N, C-alpha and C positions, 0 to 999 in steps of 0.2 A: 546521514540523512534520516529523518524519522517521520512518523506521522500516523495520524488516524484519518483515514481518507474515506471519501464518500462520493459515489457516482449516482446520478439519477437521470432519468429521462423516460417518460411514460411511453413514448413511441419509438424508443431505440430498438435496433435489431441486432443484437449479437456482438460478441467480442472477437476480433481477430485481425491479423494482418494478411494481406493477399499473399499468395504463394510466389508472386513475382515472375509469372510466366512472361514470355516474350511479348504477348499481347498486352499484358498489364503494364509492362515497362514502356511499351510504345504509347499507350494511353497517357501515362504519366508525363512522358516527354511532350506529347501534344499539349497537355494542360499547361506545361511550363512555357512552351513556345507561344501559347495563346494569351500570355500576359499574366500568369500567376505570379504575384509579387511575394508570395510566402513559400516559395519552393526554391531549391537549388540542387545542382548536381553534386553527388558525393565525389570527393577526390578519388583518383585511381588508386587501386591497392598497390603498395610497393612490392618489389620482389622479395621472396623469402617467406618464412613462416613466423607465426607468433604475433601477427599484427592484430590490433583491435581498433575498430572504428568508433570514435567517441564524439558524440554530438553535445555541444555546449549551449546551443541556442537554436531558434528556429531557422537561423541563417548560417550556421557554422558547424562543420564537422571535420575531424582530421584523424589520420592513422597514427597510432603510437604502439610501440612494442609492449606486450603484456607485462614484462618485468619492469619496464620504465613506469607504466601506469601504476603498478602495485607499489613501487617505491614512492611515487608521488602521494598515493593514498596513505601510506604508512608514515609520511613525513620524513622520509630519508633523502639523502643527497642523490642526485642523478648526474651522470656525465654525458647525457644526451640533450641536445637542444630541443625544446618544445616551445610552442607558441605561448605568448602571454595569456591568450584566451584559455588555453588548456590548463596552464599552470594555475590560473586564478580559479577556474571552475572546479578543478580536482583537489588542489592543495588547500586553497583558502575556503571555498564555499561548499564543496562536496555536492555540487548541483550539475549533474551530467547524466546522459544516457549512453549506455553501450549498445550501439545499433549494428554490431557486427553481423548478427543474424539476419538483419534486413538485407545487407549486401549478399550474404551467402544464399538467401532465398531468391536472389535475382534482382532486387531493387537497386537502382542506380541514382534515384532522385529522392530527396526528402521533400515531402509535401505537407504543409499544414493542413491536416485533415478537416473535413467539414464537421462541425460540431453536431452532436446528436440533438434531436428536437427535445426541447424542455417545455413541458406543458406549464400552464399557469396553475401552480399547486394551490390547493385550498389553504386557507389560513389554519395553522395548527390549532387543534381544539381539544385540550385535555379532558373536558367534560364528556366528550364523545367516546372516550376510552377509559372508563372507570377501572378496567382491569390493570391499567398501568400502575396505579397506586399500590396494588397488591404485589405486582412484580418488583416495584421499587423496594418494598420491605425486605425482599430476599437478598438485596445487595449487601456485601460484607467486606469491610476494609481488611479484616484479618485474612480472608480468602485471597484477596489481591496480594497482600504482603507475602503470603506463603508461596504463591506462584512465582513472584519476582525473585524471592530469596532462592528458590530451587533453581530457577532458570539462570541466575547469575552465578551459581556455584560452578558452572562449567568454566573451564579455563578461558575459552573463547567460543563464540558462535560464528566466527569468520567462515565464509562459505567454502574455503579451500583448506581449512584446518583439519587436524585429525579428528576433532570432535564435531565437525560440521553436521553430520547426520543425527547426532544425538539431540540437537536442538529440535529437529523435526519430530524425532521419536518421543521426546519429552512432551511436546504439545499433543501429539496423537494419543499418547498414554493418558493425559489429563482428560481429553475429550471422551475416550472410552470409559474412563472411571466415572465421569459424570453420567453418561448414558446408562451404565450398569447400575449405579445407585438409584437412578430414577426409574429403572425398568423400561426404558424407551427402546423400541425395536424397529422403528420406521425411519431411522436416520442413517444416511450413508456416510462412511468415513473413507477417504482415499488419499493417495498421493498423486500429484502431477510432477513427474520427474523433469529434471533439467539436463541439458546437454553440457558435458564438460566438467561437472562437479557433482559431489554426492551430498546434496542438501535439497531434498524434494519439498515442494510446496504442499501444505496440508489443506485439504478441502473437505468441508463437512456440509451435507445437504439435508435440510429439513423440508419436507414436502408441505405444500399448501393444504389448507383444510379441505375436506372432501366436498365435492360439488362446486368448487370455486370456478368461475368462468375465466379467471386469470391465472390458473394454476401453472401455466407454462412460463409465466413471467418470474423474474428473479430479483431479489434484493440481496445485496452483499455487504458484509461487514468484514474488515480485514486489518491486518497490521503485519509488520515484517519481523522475522525471527532472528536474523543474523546480527552480528556486532563486529566492531573493528576498533583497534587501538592505533591512533595516529598522533597522539599528543603526549610527549614526554614518556615514551615507552620504547622498548627494544624487543626484538624477537620476531618481527615480521608477522607472518600469518599465524604463528603460534603464540604471539604475545598475549598477555593477560588482558582480556577485553570483556569486563562484566556486562556492560551495556544495559544498565538498569533503566535509566531514563530513555535511552535510545537503543532498542525499543522494547525491552522486556515489559515496560509499563503498558505499552499499547497491546502487546500479545496477551498480557494478563487481563486487560480490560475486555478484549474480545472474548477470552475464555469465560470471564464472569458474565458478560452479556449472554453468551451461549448457555451458561448454567441457569440463569434466570428464566430464559425462554423454555428450556427443557424441564426444569423443576416446576415451573408454573404451568406446564402443559399447554402453552399458548401456540396457536397456529393462525397464520394470516391468510389472506386471499392470494398471496404470491409465495413462491418458494423462498426460503432464506438460505443463503450459502455463507458459511463462515470460512474465512481464508487466512492462512498464515504464510506469508511469502518468504521465500529464500532470497539471498543475495541482492538485497536492496542497495547496500553500500557501494558495490562496484559498478553501479549504473543501472539499477532497476531491472536486473536480469530475470529474477523469478516471476515478478508480476507481469513482465512482458510475455513470458512463456504462457502464463494462464490467460491473459487477455487475448492473445492470438488464438489459443485453443477454443475459448468460448465463442469467438466470432466465427471460427470455422465450423463449429457445431450449430451455428445459426441460433444461438441462445436468444430467446425473445425477451425484450425489455429488461435492460439492466438498470438497477438502481444500487449504488454501493456507498458504503460509508466506512471510513477508516480512522484510527486513533493514534495520537501520541499524547498520552494522558497522564499528567502529574500536576497537581497544584489546585488552588482555589479560584482560578479564573480561567476563562476560555477565550480562544480566538477562532473565528471561522476564516479560512483563507479564501481570498477572492480569485485566486488563480488555481487552475486554468479556466474556471467558469464562474463568473461573478453572479449570474442569475441563480444558479443552483446554490451557491454559497449563501445568498440572501435567504433562501428557504431554510438552510441549516441554522442560520442565525435566528430565524423566527421560532424554530423548534426549541432551541436552547432557551430563548426568552420565555416561551410558554411553559415549559416543563421544569426548568430549574431557575426560576426568576431570582432566587437568592444569590446566584452566581454572576459576577460581573462578566460581560462578554463584549468583545470588540471585533472589528473586521481588520484584516491585514493581508499582505501578500507574502509569498515565500520564495518566488522566483522560479525560473525554468528548471524543470526536472528535479524539484526538491524532494519528491518522494513518489510512492507507487501510484498515486492517483493519475499521474501523467501517462502511465502505460495504457490505462483504459481510455483516457482522453485521446490518445493517439489513434485508437480504434474507432473513434466517433461517438464515444459516450461522455456525457457531461460528468464532471468530476469535481469533488471538493474535499475539504479536510478540516478537522478540528484539531487544535493543539492547545497546550497551556498558553497563557497570555504572555509569558516571558519566553520569547523565541530563542534566546541565547543562554544556554546552560554552559557555564565555564568548565564543567566536568565531562561534557559529551566527548566521546571518542578517546577517553583516557582511562587509566586504571582506577581513577577515583569516581567513576560513574557507577556507584554502588547503591544497593537497595536502601541502606539506612539514610540516604539523603532524600528519599521520596516522601511525599505527603499522600499516604494511602486513603485518608479520609477525603482529601480532595479528589482522588481518582474515582471515588464512588459517584461523583457528579457526572463524570464522563460515561460511566456505566449506565446511569439513568438516561442521559441524552441518547445513548445508543439504543436502548430499549424503546424510548419514545419515538425515535426516528423510524425504527422498524414497524411499530404499530401504525404510525402515520402513513408510511409509504405502502404498507400492506393492507390498508383498510379498503 
């Protein structure tokens, strides 16, 4: 799974999943009994250890042994019966969420959460942001290529591989290099660790401009850092998985947007948080950790955007929130009119935007207009197949989006 994702909602309140206390569980049960048509009880956990709870739609989840799940992801044969729904979601489409942590925190019901309030966004107006054209001039295809080339030089970025942490350290190192070169000292760089594997999420926080009345509000740009090989490869978690298109391209795009904002010394009326998520491929694990933490911290107003960026055309994905997707569509039309753009859907749990939507925040995503890359999840997903000049358009859209939502 891959993506450039975006969440927005002017009056949203924070990221996170409830702790699942008995009171919370009871309330959820009452909601279901009162006629909620978009909720269901999770199946009981089987005896023994090693089980993972995998959700494949708003109405279906099932338990599967962790090693069986990995074999399905790696395209290997399995000797355990699984449902057709699980096989299709994991083996064919790679669209699923690992919600084991929900169960472990006490939740026994899956509820389609209330969507965050989305305001009527103003029409994007490039003339109101003359600084954007100066920032656009800083975008560099060679910079994007260099990042992707380095990132894909790792054997794999699979979240349980020997090199899993190196992916996070690489991104953090690039961030610190950009900050040092620009002489910027007011930006915070940190890890948000995950339970059960050594691949932290990388979080970078740029403060709002001084005196802003909306300085507690947050705009987020993100992509995922992990990769996987499941097509015509062997070696399991250590198999060669360069993951150039999926999703070193997105990680590089977010780094380049960050570089433009830092070198251009631009600050908006809201905070900007740049995020690189771990473990997207095995069920959106890293982004779920981050989304829960932000909500628990009562983060005020979340707007987020993410990227899967390669090519000379764009698509705004209408799920999980079509209204916000329409806003993203208008931004792309206004700021990069030379690039063809369409609307499409990607399906349940296709990438990290769904983790934030789960917590009540509107979410959306930009991708290249060809959703099916024949080399994704294979050893042939290499940097030399990418169009770095085309990726510059995604950098520009990301910068434009930040200036619009932070004005």
